[in-house]
N, C-alpha and C positions, 0 to 999 in steps of 0.2 A: 501669455507671451505670444502664442500663435495668432491670437486676434490682433495684437499690436503689430505683428509683422504684416498681416493682411491689410490693416489700416494704412500702415506706412507705404506699402506697395501701391495700394489703391490711390493714395494721395500723389504718389510719384506719377502714376499713369495719368491721372487727371491733369496734373501740371504739364506733363509732356504733350498731351493732346491739346491743351489750351495754347501752349507755346506754338505748336505746329499750326493751329488754326490762325493764330495772330500772324505768323510768318506768311501763311498763304494769303491772308487778306492784304498784307503789305506787298506781296509779290504781284498782286493784281494790278497795282499802279506802276510797277516797274516793267522795263522792257529789256531785251538783249541779254547780255551775259550776267548782269547783276540779278535779274529775275530768275534766271536758271539756277544761280547759286542759292538764292532764297528758297526756291522750290525744292532743290535737292536737300537742303538743311531741313525743311519741313518734312520731307519724306523719311529722312533719317530719324527724326523725332517720332514720327508715327510708327516706324519699324520698331524702335526701342519700346514704345508703349505696347505694341502688340507682343513683343517678347516678354515683357514684364507681366502682361495679363495671362499669358500662357504659364508662366511660373506660379502665379497665384492659383490658377486652375489646378495645376499639378499638385501644389501643396495642399489645396483643399481636398482633392481626391485622396491623397495619402492620409490626411488627417481623418477623413470620413471612414476610410477602410480600418484605420487604427481604432477608431471609436466603435465601429461595428464589431470588430474582433474582441475588444474589451467587453462590450455588452454581451457578446456571445459567451465568453468565459464566465462572466458573472451569472448569467442565467443558468448555465450548466452547473455552476457550483452552488447556486442558491435558487433552486427552481421554485420553491414555495414562496420565498420573498418576491421573486419576479411575478408570480401569479397574483399575490396579494397586491403588489404595486399596480399592476395592470387593472385589477378589479377596482381599486381605489380611483384610478384615472378614469375608468369606464363610468363609475358612479358619479364622479364630479362632472364629467361631460354630459351624462344623462340629466343631472340636476340643472345644469346650465341651459341645455337645449330644451328641457321641459318648461322652463320659465318663459321662453320666447314663444 
């Protein structure tokens, strides 16, 4: 669910940036009051994209801290399983790197 939220917000940000770029390109041909309106709208879109990207960053940071805390609890409750898992990962990494 968290990944789908990140993907949705990422798509929103990309859309907002593309819309702002299109508005700025069209504003290049305009002059006067109309150009100013288009530039202001483009800046609003870019500001919205920036806000959404900060929301994603904060969500990712919170999710990362939650995962780290969960891993910490698991390792404290199951130290031998954690050691065995890390030994297995190390062995696989060694085999893969040893082939190259």
